N, C-alpha and C positions, 0 to 999 in steps of 0.2 A: 347224511350228516345233520341234517336238521332233526331228524327223528332220535338220533342219539342225543342231542343236546336236550329236546323235550323230554325224552326219558330220564335223563341225569336229574332234571327238575323235579319231574313226578315222583321218582323212585326215591329221591333223597328227603323230599317235603312231605309226601303223603302217600307212602307206598302201598301198593295192593298185595297183601300176603296170602289172601285166600278168597275166592268167589264168595264165599259165605258171608264175607264183610259187606258186600254191597247191599245198599239199601234200595229195593224195587217196589216197595210198598206205593200203591196209587198209580202204578204204571200199567199200561194196557200189556198183555201177555207178551205180544212180538217185541215190544220196547224193552220188557224186563228180560226176553231171551237175549237181545242184542247187547244190554249190559253186561249179561253173564259171560256172553263171548268175548267181549272186549275186556272184562275183568280176568278172564282166565288167560288172554294173551298177555296182559300187563303183569301177572304174576310169573309168568316164564321169562318174560323181558328183564323186569326189575332183579330177578335172580341171576339173568345172564350178565347184566352190566355191572353189578355189585357195587354201587355207589353206597358211601356211607350215609345212614339216616341222620337227618337234622335233629337235635336235641328238641325236647318237647317245649322248652322256654320259647322257641321260635313260633309257637302256634298262639301267640297272644293276639287278640283282636286289635286292629288298628281303630283308633278313634280321633276323628277330627270334626271340625265345624264347617268344613267346606261343603257347598252343595255338591251332592254325588248322585249320578244317575246309575242305576243297578239294572242291568237288563238280564232277562232269563226266559228261557223257552222250554214249553211244556214236554218237548222231545228231545231234550237234552238228557241222555242216558249219563253222561260223566259228570255233570254238575245240575241236579235237579233243582227245581224252583225253591224248594224248602231251604236250600244253602244260601241262596241270596236273601231270603228273610232273615236267616240267622246272622249273615254279615250286616245287613241293614240295622240289626239291633244295637249295634255300637256306633252308628253314624246318624246323629241327631237330625241332620238335615238331607237324609237319603230319600229319594223317590225311586220306588220300584216299578219297572215296566214289564209286565209279563205277556208272553204271547201263547196261546195254547198249542199252535200247530208249527212251531219253529224250535232251532236250536239256539243257545245263548250267542253263537258265533255269527248268525245271520245278520246280514246288513239291516240297519234300522234308520230309517230317516228321521224317527224321532230323536235319535241321538244327535243327529247332525242339526236338528233344530234347536235343541237345548243347549247346546254348546256355545 
């Protein structure tokens, strides 16, 4: 059930329509391959659950003056580090923490210390 809810969010907000849409520049070949395999699965899964796509107006960058910690990992095939930098562009008090050999979902003691 959890995976279906996850797919409903991903497939409605930022659906993967083709493996060719995946940006793999700068990734080692094995991680690019993993990303392509995951994207191929997502194309089929999004086509299967057929949730309506959100309109483009929902893709507006959030802006706030609240201090924000953005974590990113160099091994994250789903959300590469350049995406966190794009997100930080609209957050004037953002701090980005990047780690080369982890995924963005890895536990971080840095996040606990800064909160």
